C-alpha positions in Angstrom: -38.4 29.8 80.0 -39.7 26.6 78.7 -42.4 25.8 76.3 -44.9 23.4 78.3 -46.2 21.8 75.2 -45.9 21.8 71.0 -47.5 24.9 69.1 -48.8 24.3 65.9 -47.0 25.9 63.3 -49.4 28.8 62.3 -48.3 30.2 66.3 -44.7 29.9 65.6 -44.2 33.6 65.7 -44.2 36.6 67.6 -42.5 37.2 71.2 -43.2 35.5 75.0 -43.4 36.6 78.3 -40.7 35.0 80.7 -41.6 32.8 83.5 -43.7 29.6 83.6 -46.0 31.4 81.7 -46.5 30.1 77.7 -48.8 32.7 76.4 -47.6 34.3 73.7 -47.6 38.2 73.5 -49.7 38.5 70.9 -52.4 36.9 73.1 -54.2 39.5 74.9 -53.4 39.2 79.1 -56.2 37.6 81.4 -56.6 41.0 83.4 -54.6 43.9 83.8 -53.9 43.8 87.7 -52.3 40.4 86.6 -49.9 42.4 84.2 -49.2 45.3 86.8 -48.0 42.6 89.0 -45.8 40.9 86.9 -44.7 44.4 85.9 -43.6 45.3 89.3 -41.6 42.6 89.7 -39.3 44.1 87.0 -39.5 41.6 84.4 -38.2 42.1 80.9 -39.4 41.5 77.3 -37.9 38.5 75.2 -38.7 38.4 71.9 -38.1 34.4 70.5 -37.5 33.7 66.7 -39.0 30.1 65.6 -36.9 29.1 62.3 -38.9 26.4 60.4 -37.3 23.3 59.5 -38.1 21.2 56.5 -40.3 18.9 58.1 -42.5 17.8 55.6 -41.9 16.1 52.0 -44.1 16.6 49.0 -47.1 14.9 48.4 -48.8 14.8 44.8 -52.4 15.9 45.2 -53.4 12.1 42.9 -52.2 8.4 44.0 -51.3 7.7 40.1 -52.0 9.3 37.0 -53.2 7.7 33.2 -53.0 9.4 29.9 -53.4 7.8 26.0 -52.1 9.4 23.7 -51.7 8.5 19.5 -48.6 6.6 17.9 -46.7 8.8 15.9 -46.8 12.3 17.2 -45.3 14.7 19.0 -47.0 16.3 22.1 -46.0 19.8 23.6 -47.6 18.8 27.1 -49.0 15.0 27.4 -50.0 15.5 31.2 -49.4 17.8 34.0 -48.9 16.4 37.8 -48.9 18.8 41.0 -47.6 18.4 43.9 -47.4 20.1 47.8 -45.8 20.5 50.7 -47.5 21.0 54.4 -43.9 23.5 55.1 -45.4 26.9 55.6 -41.7 28.7 54.6 -41.5 29.1 50.9 -37.9 27.5 51.3 -39.6 24.5 52.3 -42.9 24.7 51.4 -42.7 25.8 47.7 -42.0 22.6 44.8 -39.2 23.3 42.9 -38.2 20.4 40.6 -39.9 16.9 39.0 -37.8 14.1 37.8 -38.4 11.1 35.8 -36.4 8.0 37.8 -36.8 6.0 34.8 -34.8 8.2 32.2 -34.2 5.9 29.5 -38.0 6.4 28.3 -38.9 8.8 25.2 -40.2 11.4 27.8 -38.9 14.6 29.7 -40.4 16.6 32.6 -39.8 20.2 33.5 -39.9 22.1 36.8 -43.8 22.8 36.8 -44.7 18.9 36.0 -45.5 18.9 32.3 -44.7 15.5 30.6 -44.4 15.4 27.0 -42.7 13.2 24.8 -39.5 13.7 22.9 -40.2 11.7 19.7 -43.1 10.0 18.4 -44.3 6.8 19.9 -44.8 3.9 18.0 -47.2 1.0 18.8 -45.1 -1.3 17.6 -42.3 -0.9 20.1 -44.3 -0.3 22.8 -48.2 -0.2 23.8 -47.8 1.4 27.1 -44.9 3.5 29.2 -44.7 3.4 33.2 -43.1 6.3 34.1 -41.6 6.7 38.0 -42.0 10.6 38.6 -40.8 12.4 42.2 -41.4 15.9 43.3 -38.6 18.2 45.3 -39.0 20.8 47.3 -36.7 24.0 47.3 -34.6 22.0 50.0 -34.4 19.2 47.9 -36.6 16.7 50.0 -37.6 14.2 47.6 -41.3 12.6 47.3 -42.5 9.3 47.4 -42.6 8.3 43.9 -45.9 8.4 41.9 -46.6 6.1 38.9 -47.7 8.1 35.3 -49.0 5.4 32.9 -48.9 6.6 29.6 -51.2 4.3 27.0 -50.4 4.6 23.2 -52.9 4.6 20.7 -52.4 2.3 17.4 -53.2 4.7 14.6 -53.3 3.6 11.1 -51.0 4.6 8.9 -50.7 3.8 5.2 -47.1 2.5 4.6 -45.1 -0.4 5.5 -45.1 -2.1 8.8 -42.2 -3.9 9.9 -39.3 -3.2 7.6 -36.1 -2.9 10.2 -34.1 0.2 10.2 -30.9 -1.4 9.5 -29.9 -5.3 8.6 -26.9 -6.4 9.7 -24.9 -9.0 7.6 -22.0 -11.2 8.3 -19.5 -12.3 5.9 -20.0 -15.6 3.9 -23.2 -16.0 6.0 -25.1 -16.7 2.5 -28.4 -15.4 1.7 -30.0 -12.5 4.8 -33.9 -12.1 4.3 -34.4 -8.4 4.6 -38.0 -7.9 5.7 -39.3 -11.0 6.9 -42.0 -8.8 9.3 -43.1 -6.5 6.6 -47.0 -5.5 6.2 -48.1 -3.2 3.9 -51.1 -1.0 5.8 -53.7 0.7 3.9 -55.7 2.0 6.8 -59.1 1.0 5.9 -59.1 3.6 3.0 -62.1 3.1 0.5 -59.9 1.5 -2.6 -60.7 -1.1 -4.7 -57.0 -2.2 -5.6 -56.5 -2.5 -9.3 -53.0 -2.9 -9.5 -49.7 -2.1 -6.7 -46.1 -2.1 -7.7 -43.0 -2.2 -5.5 -39.6 -1.3 -6.3 -36.7 -2.2 -3.9 -33.3 -1.2 -4.7 -30.3 -1.7 -3.4 -27.6 1.2 -3.8 -23.4 0.2 -3.6 -22.6 2.8 -6.1 -20.3 4.1 -3.4 -18.4 0.9 -2.9 -15.5 0.7 -5.4 -16.6 0.9 -9.1 -20.3 0.3 -8.6 -20.7 -2.8 -6.3 -18.2 -5.6 -4.2 -16.1 -7.0 -6.4 -13.1 -9.0 -6.2 -10.5 -6.5 -5.8 -7.6 -8.3 -8.1 -6.0 -6.7 -10.6 -7.4 -5.9 -14.3 -5.1 -8.6 -15.1 -6.2 -11.1 -12.5 -9.4 -10.5 -13.4 -8.9 -11.0 -16.8 -7.5 -14.5 -16.4 -10.9 -15.7 -13.9 -13.1 -14.6 -16.5 -11.0 -16.0 -19.1 -10.1 -13.2 -21.4 -7.6 -12.6 -23.4 -4.0 -12.6 -22.2 -3.0 -10.7 -25.3 -4.9 -7.2 -24.2 -2.6 -4.3 -23.1 -2.9 -2.8 -20.3 -2.8 1.3 -20.4 -3.1 2.2 -16.8 -1.2 -0.6 -14.7 -0.5 0.0 -11.4 2.1 2.8 -10.7 5.5 1.8 -9.6 4.8 -1.9 -10.8 8.0 -3.2 -13.3 7.4 -1.3 -17.2 4.9 0.8 -15.9 6.5 4.0 -15.4 4.3 6.7 -17.2 1.9 6.2 -14.3 3.6 7.2 -11.3 2.5 10.6 -12.3 -1.0 10.1 -12.0 -3.2 10.6 -8.9 -4.4 7.4 -7.7 -6.4 5.5 -5.0 -4.2 2.3 -3.0 -6.1 -0.4 -4.6 -6.3 -2.5 -2.4 -10.5 -2.3 -1.9 -11.2 -2.4 -5.9 -9.0 -2.1 -8.7 -6.8 0.9 -9.3 -8.5 4.3 -10.1 -7.0 6.9 -11.9 -8.2 10.7 -11.0 -7.9 13.5 -13.8 -8.2 16.9 -13.1 -9.4 18.1 -16.8 -6.2 20.4 -16.6 -3.0 18.7 -16.7 -3.7 15.2 -15.8 -2.4 13.0 -18.9 0.3 10.7 -19.7 2.1 9.3 -23.2 2.4 5.6 -23.7 5.8 4.2 -24.5 5.7 3.4 -28.3 7.2 -0.3 -27.0 3.9 -0.8 -25.2 1.3 -1.1 -28.3 1.6 -0.6 -31.7 -0.3 2.7 -32.7 -1.6 1.7 -35.6 -4.7 0.1 -34.9 -6.0 -2.9 -36.8 -9.4 -3.3 -38.3 -10.1 -6.0 -35.5 -9.7 -4.6 -31.7 -11.6 -4.0 -28.7 -11.0 -0.9 -26.5 -12.5 -0.9 -22.7 -12.4 1.1 -19.5 -14.3 1.8 -16.3 -15.3 5.6 -16.4 -16.7 7.6 -14.0 -18.0 11.0 -15.5 -20.5 13.5 -14.4 -21.7 17.1 -16.7 -19.6 20.1 -15.3 -21.8 23.4 -14.6 -21.0 26.3 -17.6 -18.9 23.9 -19.6 -19.0 24.4 -23.2 -21.0 21.8 -25.3 -18.4 21.4 -27.8 -15.7 20.8 -25.1 -13.5 17.2 -25.7 -12.2 15.4 -23.2 -10.0 12.3 -24.5 -10.0 9.2 -23.0 -7.8 7.8 -25.4 -6.1 9.2 -28.6 -3.6 9.0 -31.0 -2.5 12.0 -32.9 0.5 13.3 -35.1 3.8 14.0 -33.1 4.7 17.2 -34.4 3.8 19.7 -37.6 0.2 18.8 -37.4 -3.0 18.1 -35.6 -4.5 15.2 -37.1 -6.3 12.9 -34.9 -6.0 9.1 -36.4 -8.2 7.7 -33.6 -9.6 8.6 -30.1 -11.6 8.1 -27.5 -13.7 10.9 -25.7 -16.7 12.6 -23.7 -18.8 15.5 -25.7 -21.8 16.9 -24.4 -22.7 14.0 -22.4 -21.9 11.9 -25.7 -19.7 9.3 -26.1 -17.8 9.6 -29.4 -15.3 7.3 -31.3 -13.0 8.4 -33.9 -11.4 6.0 -36.2 -9.8 7.9 -39.1 -8.9 5.2 -41.8 -5.0 5.7 -43.6 -4.2 6.5 -47.3 -3.3 2.9 -47.2 -6.9 1.3 -46.4 -8.8 2.3 -49.3 -9.6 4.9 -52.0 -8.8 8.1 -51.0 -12.2 9.5 -52.6 -14.4 7.3 -51.0 -16.4 8.5 -47.6 -16.1 6.0 -45.0 -18.0 5.5 -41.5 -15.1 7.8 -39.1 -17.1 8.8 -36.2 -20.1 7.2 -34.0 -21.8 9.4 -31.4 -23.5 7.8 -28.7 -26.2 9.8 -26.3 -26.7 7.6 -23.1 -27.0 9.0 -19.5 -24.5 6.9 -18.1 -21.9 9.2 -19.3 -22.6 11.9 -17.1 -24.5 10.8 -14.3 -21.3 10.3 -11.7 -21.6 6.7 -11.4 -18.8 4.0 -11.9 -19.9 2.2 -15.3 -18.1 -0.2 -17.3 -17.8 0.4 -21.5 -16.4 -1.8 -24.2 -16.1 -0.9 -28.0 -15.4 -3.8 -30.1 -15.0 -2.9 -33.7 -14.9 -5.4 -36.8 -14.8 -2.6 -39.2 -17.5 -1.0 -40.1 -19.4 -3.2 -37.5 -18.9 -1.2 -34.3 -20.7 -2.3 -31.0 -20.7 -0.7 -27.8 -21.2 -2.8 -24.6 -22.2 -0.6 -21.5 -22.0 -2.7 -18.0 -21.5 -5.9 -20.1 -24.6 -5.2 -21.8 -24.9 -4.9 -25.4 -26.5 -1.7 -26.2 -28.9 -1.6 -28.9 -28.8 1.0 -31.6 -31.9 3.1 -32.0 -32.9 5.7 -34.8 -29.9 8.3 -34.6 -28.7 6.7 -31.8 -25.5 6.2 -32.3 -25.2 8.9 -34.9 -22.7 8.2 -37.4 -20.5 10.7 -39.7 -18.6 9.7 -42.2 -15.0 11.4 -43.4 -12.5 10.9 -45.9 -9.1 8.7 -45.3 -6.1 10.8 -43.7 -4.0 12.0 -46.9 -0.3 10.7 -46.9 2.6 12.7 -45.1 6.0 12.3 -44.6 8.4 11.4 -41.4 5.6 12.0 -39.3 4.8 9.4 -36.6 1.9 9.2 -33.6 1.9 9.9 -30.3 -0.5 8.1 -28.2 -2.0 9.9 -25.3 -4.3 8.8 -22.1 -6.5 11.6 -20.5 -5.7 14.3 -23.0 -4.9 14.4 -26.9 -1.1 15.4 -27.9 -1.3 19.0 -30.2 1.7 18.5 -33.0 2.3 21.9 -33.9 2.0 23.3 -30.5 3.9 20.7 -28.6 1.4 20.7 -25.7 -1.5 18.4 -24.3 -4.9 19.3 -25.0 -8.7 18.5 -24.6 -8.2 17.0 -21.2 -10.4 14.7 -19.7 -12.2 15.6 -16.2 -13.3 12.2 -14.0 -12.0 8.7 -13.2 -11.0 6.0 -15.0 -9.8 2.5 -14.2 -8.6 -1.0 -16.1 -8.4 0.8 -19.4 -7.0 -1.7 -22.0 -6.8 -2.2 -25.6 -6.8 -6.0 -27.6 -5.6 -6.1 -30.9 -6.6 -7.9 -34.1 -9.7 -9.8 -32.1 -12.8 -8.9 -30.2 -13.5 -9.6 -26.5 -16.4 -12.2 -26.0 -19.4 -10.9 -24.6 -19.7 -13.1 -22.1 -16.1 -11.8 -20.6 -17.3 -8.5 -20.4 -20.5 -9.3 -18.5 -17.9 -11.6 -16.3 -15.5 -8.0 -15.9 -18.8 -6.1 -14.7 -20.2 -8.6 -12.7 -20.7 -8.1 -8.8 -20.1 -9.9 -5.9 -23.3 -8.6 -3.7 -26.8 -8.6 -4.9 -30.6 -8.8 -4.2 -31.8 -12.1 -3.8 -35.3 -12.7 -6.3 -37.9 -14.7 -4.1 -38.3 -18.0 -4.9 -40.8 -18.6 -7.9 -42.7 -20.9 -5.6 -44.1 -17.8 -3.8 -45.3 -16.1 -7.3 -49.0 -15.9 -7.5 -51.2 -15.5 -10.6 -51.5 -12.4 -11.7 -48.3 -10.9 -10.0 -45.0 -10.1 -12.0 -41.4 -10.5 -10.8 -38.6 -8.0 -13.0 -34.8 -7.9 -11.9 -32.3 -5.8 -13.2 -29.1 -7.6 -14.9 -26.8 -6.8 -11.9 -29.4 -7.8 -9.3 -29.5 -4.5 -7.8 -33.4 -3.6 -8.5 -36.6 -5.9 -8.3 -39.7 -4.6 -8.8 -43.1 -6.2 -8.1 -46.0 -5.9 -9.9 -49.9 -7.2 -9.6 -53.7 -7.0 -8.0 -53.2 -9.2 -5.1 -51.9 -7.5 -1.9 -51.3 -10.3 0.1 -49.2 -11.8 -2.4 -47.5 -8.6 -2.7 -46.8 -8.6 1.0 -45.1 -12.4 0.9 -42.5 -11.7 -2.0 -41.6 -8.5 -0.5 -41.2 -11.1 3.0 -38.7 -13.3 1.2 -36.8 -10.8 -0.6 -33.2 -11.4 0.7 -29.1 -10.0 0.7 -26.0 -11.8 -0.4 -22.7 -11.1 -1.0 -20.6 -14.1 -2.3 -16.8 -12.6 -1.4 -15.2 -13.8 1.3 -13.6 -10.6 2.5 -16.0 -8.1 1.3 -15.9 -4.0 1.8 -17.2 -3.2 5.0 -19.9 -0.5 5.2 -23.3 0.3 4.4 -25.3 -0.7 1.9 -29.2 1.5 1.1 -32.1 0.2 0.5 -35.2 2.1 -0.7 -38.2 0.7 -0.9 -41.4 2.2 -3.0 -45.0 1.5 -3.5 -47.4 2.7 -5.6 -51.4 1.5 -5.3 -53.8 2.3 -8.5 -58.0 2.1 -7.5 -60.8 0.9 -9.8 -62.4 4.2 -9.8 -59.1 5.7 -11.0 -57.4 7.5 -7.6 -53.6 6.4 -6.8 -52.5 6.2 -3.3 -49.2 7.6 -2.6 -47.6 5.1 -0.1 -44.9 7.1 1.8 -41.5 4.9 1.0 -39.4 3.4 3.4 -35.5 3.5 3.6 -33.6 0.6 5.4 -29.9 -0.3 4.6 -27.9 -3.2 5.1 -24.7 -3.1 7.1 -22.0 -5.3 6.0 -19.6 -6.5 8.9 -15.7 -6.4 9.4 -14.5 -9.8 8.0 -11.9 -11.1 10.1 -8.2 -10.6 7.7 -6.0 -13.7 7.4 -2.6 -14.0 8.2 -0.3 -14.9 5.0 3.0 -16.3 6.5 6.0 -17.2 4.6 8.4 -19.6 6.3 11.8 -21.5 5.3 15.5 -21.1 5.9 17.2 -17.9 6.3 20.6 -18.4 5.2 21.5 -21.2 2.7 25.8 -21.6 1.7 26.9 -22.4 -1.5 30.5 -22.8 -3.2 31.7 -21.3 -6.0 30.8 -23.6 -8.4 26.9 -24.2 -7.0 26.7 -20.1 -8.0 28.3 -20.5 -11.5 25.8 -23.2 -12.6 23.0 -21.9 -10.4 21.7 -21.6 -7.0 18.0 -21.7 -6.0 17.2 -18.7 -3.9 14.2 -20.5 -2.0 14.8 -24.3 -1.9 12.8 -24.8 1.3 10.2 -22.1 1.2 6.5 -22.6 2.8 3.1 -20.5 2.8 0.5 -21.1 5.0 -2.6 -18.6 5.7 -3.8 -18.7 9.4 -7.5 -17.8 9.1 -9.8 -18.0 12.3 -12.8 -16.6 10.6 -15.5 -18.9 12.0 -17.5 -18.5 8.9 -15.2 -19.4 6.4 -14.8 -23.0 8.5 -18.5 -23.2 8.2 -18.3 -23.2 4.6 -15.7 -25.9 4.0 -13.0 -22.9 3.0 -9.5 -24.3 3.3 -6.5 -22.6 3.6 -4.6 -24.8 0.5 -7.7 -23.6 -1.3 -6.8 -19.9 -0.7 -5.3 -18.1 -3.4 -2.5 -15.4 -3.9 -2.0 -13.0 -6.7 1.4 -11.8 -6.9 4.5 -12.3 -5.2 7.6 -9.8 -5.4 11.6 -10.6 -4.9 13.4 -7.7 -4.1 17.6 -8.0 -4.5 19.8 -5.9 -2.5 21.5 -4.3 -4.1 20.5 -4.5 -7.7 21.9 -7.1 -9.6 25.0 -6.4 -12.2 23.9 -7.4 -15.6 27.5 -8.8 -16.6 27.9 -11.6 -14.3 24.6 -12.1 -12.1 21.0 -13.1 -13.4 17.8 -14.3 -12.1 16.3 -17.4 -14.1 12.3 -18.2 -13.4 11.1 -21.1 -14.3 9.0 -20.6 -17.7 7.1 -24.3 -17.6 5.7 -23.8 -14.7 4.8 -20.2 -15.4 3.1 -21.5 -18.4 1.5 -24.5 -16.5 -0.4 -22.1 -14.1 -0.7 -19.4 -16.4 1.1 -16.9 -14.3 2.9 -13.4 -15.3 6.4 -12.9 -14.3 8.5 -9.9 -14.8 12.3 -9.5 -14.0 14.5 -6.9 -13.6 17.7 -5.7 -12.0 16.3 -5.2 -8.7 14.2 -8.5 -8.6 11.4 -9.9 -10.0 7.6 -9.9 -9.9 5.1 -13.3 -10.3 1.4 -12.2 -10.5 -1.8 -14.3 -10.7 -4.5 -15.7 -9.2 -3.6 -18.9 -7.8 -3.1 -21.5 -5.3 -0.9 -21.0 -2.7 1.1 -24.6 -3.7 0.9 -23.1 -7.4 3.4 -19.9 -6.3 5.0 -22.3 -4.0 6.5 -24.5 -6.9 7.5 -21.3 -8.9 9.2 -19.4 -6.2 10.9 -23.0 -5.2 12.1 -23.1 -8.3 13.9 -19.2 -8.9 17.5 -19.4 -9.5 20.1 -17.2 -8.9 23.3 -17.2 -11.1 26.9 -15.6 -10.5 29.9 -16.0 -12.7 32.0 -14.0 -10.6 31.2 -15.3 -7.0 34.4 -14.3 -5.1 33.2 -10.7 -5.4 30.8 -11.3 -3.2 30.5 -12.4 0.5 26.6 -12.6 0.4 23.4 -12.1 -1.4 20.2 -10.8 0.6 17.3 -11.6 -1.3 13.5 -10.0 0.1 9.9 -12.4 -0.7 6.7 -10.5 -0.1 3.2 -12.2 -1.6 -0.3 -10.5 -1.4 -3.9 -11.2 -1.7 -6.7 -9.6 -3.4 -4.3 -6.6 -5.1 -2.4 -6.1 -1.8 -5.4 -5.8 0.3 -3.9 -9.0 2.7 0.2 -8.8 2.8 2.3 -11.5 4.2 5.2 -10.8 6.1 8.7 -10.0 5.2 10.6 -13.2 4.6 14.4 -12.7 4.2 16.8 -15.0 2.2 20.5 -15.0 2.4 22.7 -16.5 -0.2 26.4 -16.8 1.1 29.4 -17.6 -0.9 31.8 -20.5 0.7 35.1 -18.8 0.0 38.5 -21.1 -0.3 40.8 -20.5 2.4 44.2 -20.5 2.1 47.0 -21.7 4.9 50.4 -20.4 4.3 53.9 -21.6 5.7 56.8 -19.3 5.9 60.4 -19.9 4.1 63.0 -20.9 7.1 66.1 -18.2 6.6 68.3 -20.9 5.2 70.6 -21.7 2.0 68.3 -25.0 1.6 65.2 -25.2 -0.4 61.7 -25.3 1.1 58.2 -25.9 0.4 54.9 -23.4 0.8 51.9 -25.5 1.8 48.7 -24.4 0.0 45.9 -25.7 1.5 42.4 -25.1 -0.6 39.1 -26.0 0.6 37.2 -29.1 1.0 40.3 -31.4 0.5 42.2 -29.4 -2.4 45.5 -31.2 -3.3 48.4 -29.6 -2.0 51.1 -28.3 -3.3 55.2 -26.9 -2.7 57.2 -24.5 -5.0 61.1 -23.6 -4.5 61.4 -20.0 -3.9 64.7 -19.0 -5.2 66.6 -16.1 -2.9 66.7 -12.6 -4.4 69.8 -11.8 -5.8 72.0 -9.0 -3.7 72.5 -5.4 -5.5 76.3 -5.3 -5.5 78.1 -2.1 -6.1 82.3 -2.5 -5.9 84.8 0.2 -5.7 88.0 0.0 -7.3 90.0 2.2 -5.4 90.2 0.5 -1.6 86.8 1.9 -1.3 84.7 -1.0 0.0 80.8 0.0 0.2 78.2 -2.3 1.9 76.5 -4.4 0.0 72.9 -2.9 -1.1 70.2 -5.1 -0.6 66.4 -5.5 -1.6 64.9 -5.6 1.7 61.3 -4.4 0.6 60.5 -7.1 -1.3 59.8 -9.4 1.6 57.7 -7.0 3.4 56.0 -6.0 0.4 55.3 -10.0 -0.6 53.7 -10.5 2.7 51.7 -7.0 2.6 50.7 -8.3 -0.9 49.6 -11.7 0.2 47.3 -10.0 3.3 45.6 -8.0 0.9 45.1 -10.3 -1.8 43.2 -13.0 1.3 41.7 -9.7 2.0 40.4 -9.4 -2.0 39.3 -13.3 -1.7 37.5 -12.9 0.8 35.9 -9.3 0.5 32.3 -9.6 -1.6 32.7 -5.9 -3.4 34.3 -5.6 -6.8 34.9 -1.9 -6.3 36.9 -2.4 -3.0 39.2 -5.0 -4.6 40.0 -2.9 -7.1 40.9 0.0 -4.8 42.9 -2.1 -3.0 44.8 -2.9 -6.3 45.3 0.7 -7.3 46.7 1.4 -3.4 49.1 -1.6 -3.5 50.5 -0.4 -6.8 51.1 3.0 -5.8 52.7 1.8 -2.7 55.2 -0.2 -5.0 55.9 2.4 -7.4 56.7 4.8 -4.3 59.3 2.2 -2.7 60.8 1.9 -5.9 61.4 5.4 -6.6 62.6 6.1 -2.9 65.2 3.1 -3.6 66.3 4.3 -6.9 66.9 8.1 -5.4 69.0 6.7 -2.3 71.4 4.8 -4.6 71.8 7.4 -7.2 72.8 9.9 -4.4 74.9 7.1 -2.9 76.8 6.6 -6.3 77.3 10.2 -6.7 79.0 11.1 -3.0 81.5 7.8 -4.1 82.3 9.3 -7.5 82.9 12.5 -6.0 85.5 11.3 -3.2 87.2 8.9 -5.4 87.9 12.1 -8.1 89.3 13.9 -5.2 91.5 11.5 -4.3 92.9 10.8 -7.5 93.8 14.7 -8.4 96.1 14.6 -5.2 98.8 12.3 -7.0 101.3 14.0 -9.5 101.2 11.1 -12.0 103.0 12.6 -14.6 106.3 10.8 -14.4 104.6 7.4 -13.0 104.9 4.3 -14.8 101.9 1.9 -13.4 102.6 -1.8 -14.2 99.6 -3.8 -14.3 99.2 -7.3 -13.9 96.8 -8.8 -16.9 95.6 -11.2 -14.7 94.6 -8.4 -12.5 92.7 -6.8 -15.8 90.8 -9.9 -16.4 89.4 -10.0 -13.2 88.3 -6.5 -12.9 86.8 -6.7 -15.9 84.4 -9.8 -14.9 83.8 -7.5 -12.1 82.5 -4.8 -14.5 80.4 -6.9 -16.1 78.7 -8.6 -13.2 78.3 -4.9 -11.8 76.3 -4.0 -15.2 74.4 -7.0 -15.5 73.2 -6.3 -11.9 72.1 -2.8 -12.6 70.1 -4.1 -15.9 68.6 -6.5 -13.7 67.7 -3.6 -11.1 66.1 -1.4 -13.9 64.3 -4.3 -15.2 63.0 -4.5 -11.5 61.9 -0.9 -11.4 59.8 -0.8 -14.4 57.9 -3.8 -13.6 56.7 -2.8 -10.4 52.8 -3.7 -11.3 53.6 -7.0 -11.7 55.7 -7.9 -9.3 55.0 -11.9 -8.0 54.0 -13.2 -4.9 56.7 -14.8 -3.5 58.7 -15.1 0.4 62.2 -13.4 0.4 64.6 -14.4 3.2 67.0 -11.2 3.9 69.5 -13.6 5.6 69.7 -15.3 2.0 70.3 -11.9 0.6 73.3 -11.7 2.8 74.6 -14.6 2.6 74.4 -14.6 -1.6 75.9 -11.2 -1.5 79.0 -12.2 0.1 79.6 -14.9 -2.5 78.3 -13.4 -5.3 81.2 -10.4 -4.8 84.6 -10.7 -6.2 87.8 -10.6 -4.2 89.4 -7.5 -5.3 93.2 -7.4 -4.6 94.9 -4.0 -3.5 96.9 -2.1 -6.6 100.7 -2.8 -6.2 103.4 0.3 -7.3 106.3 -1.2 -9.2 109.0 1.6 -7.6 112.1 -0.6 -9.0 112.1 1.8 -12.4 111.1 5.2 -10.4 113.7 8.1 -11.3 113.5 10.7 -8.8 
């Protein structure tokens, strides 16, 4: 069976007759006889099911779509598009999906063909959007794209236009204009402008202590601003020489700004050592600090939080002077001593300032300058102008006299002498707390200490037209423009800029807030929506500080005793690839360091070692220096060349260089209070020890010389080494013992000489002492052993002689002795006694034995020559009577 022609889709169902016929079963037969005739031929019924294929793709009802929308709105549906499919089956004839091909547009489409925007449209950004949309049937056959055009209608909005959301700032790029395209739109509001006012605020409270400042230490900042060098820092950097009392306080790294200390209001407090500051304040002084403090919820209004306090150390709780916060008031207590006037006269003793900065949780700089009874308060470098009952001044009696009571100076709390504990803890942050005695700090110095390196740049006065007024804050973080000219207002706002004069500014975000208000002639006011923007300060390219020089310096004994320069050829350089620095003319030689630390391993022995710094150079460059047994530190902002001159003249002195092989010194320098660190430069000072060449004495009776060769052409010397006498023991009765020889001296001398060379070449005094003790103990043990051997030998000999004599019956014997032999025996006894005395002397002087070379061969020869030839006793038997 076959189909002669293609059937339409609407006929693709049902059953067909077999044969050449193409008539479906559903069609009526032409005649009954024709059917019978077919059936007579035994035909069978065949059912054929036609399966649909995805023959057609979807098509849109319209060739293109166009819609218009208003800007600034979010629509639930902007337009609905529709497509159809000519396939009859549900699988291929239904539309299952729509898709926007250019997906970077702020629109979305669902499976029903509904298009909507996902963010408010802005006419300034784009006037219209062209979307390419396709449809898919359920077999995922794609249609031909259709263009959907969405036009954005410009809707007038009251407020500022053309203000960017973000402004990038590169370090050392000068002044960056913030809003060059700013426009104030009033949208034809019926208002005859009487007054328009705009205020732009730069928020920097999250950067350091309120803004971006040079991150030098407190002492370095004082030097830059010309402050008095006599000021005492009560919160120095933990770990610095002479600042052990701040180690227990919580602090940050201090690299991005000054060292900040956190006080928890419970236990954080430190006592200042008595040798740091004179506790008796004079009538003229200045106390200054950075402080960040906020109001604590549910806190008693009478709670005191002490910044600084001087109180009795025991028995009583009198506060001599203190600086504290209570109920958001900054209070200074200054009690007069009984020696400072009449005890019966009231004098001002307490000043209470009510200022909002105390509890706004922002960093502020506070300084009180006292020339009693005049007291002045500076906030952020600006003098506080007294107001009515602000400050409130309280009078009090002087302190009454007491005996045997001193004071304790504390930071972060106040010492209670009667309770022996801290009380009235401060909760907040402090930095740079300092006291200057006997003088007051200059106002310009206090202003310099607070001055920020980043600020808003005020437009030039040439842009200011009559009737307009331009105001700015002292720190240039706020600019206010007021007047009746809207056009001139726009011009002034367009020319406001931002600048940061730091070469390495703190990267991060600085928020901008622009607020505007308009007053009409009819008395109505128009509220203009505020504008939020921010300045993003980009990360500066960090410099690389490199210290170069020799790694090993060798010197002789006399050089170390007179002083050796540790870094004679030191060089410091800064490798800076910052294009902005080069563009603005910054040279590497003009860069500054603020500290260098010299470390010694191991620590100095103050008995014979010392470091010497060039006092003249330190005074010339106004650089501070501290020396300890662990090394030295120099600090203060100065040029690289100045630090090189100081470091090259540091000398190391050692009065006992023989104890050391070498000395190791490590040098690290930093810039901006440790924000940029140099490499670790290691320098080794090597001690050149004299070399000793020894020659052994030959085994003969002739005298030889021992040559001692010293270092660097030392003169040769010779000395005669006499042979050591042998210890001889002669028995008078036919018993001859082998002459004893002292042989340990030879080996001992060689061992001692070897050990002496080790001591001379050693680098440690402790090792030398141990070796000497061991040698002494060894000599003592050898001497004791020899004495015991000789004593045992003598006892055995005496016993043998006694037994021999007892065998003779000499009761009737007459022995005739030659007088010459008696004389000879007497000399032998005398020689033996003398020898025993010498031996006893040697035993008693083991610790002081001389280092001389002996020959065992010489001992043998001398022993035989020194021994007397004793004749045998002869019996005269002529007169014997039997």
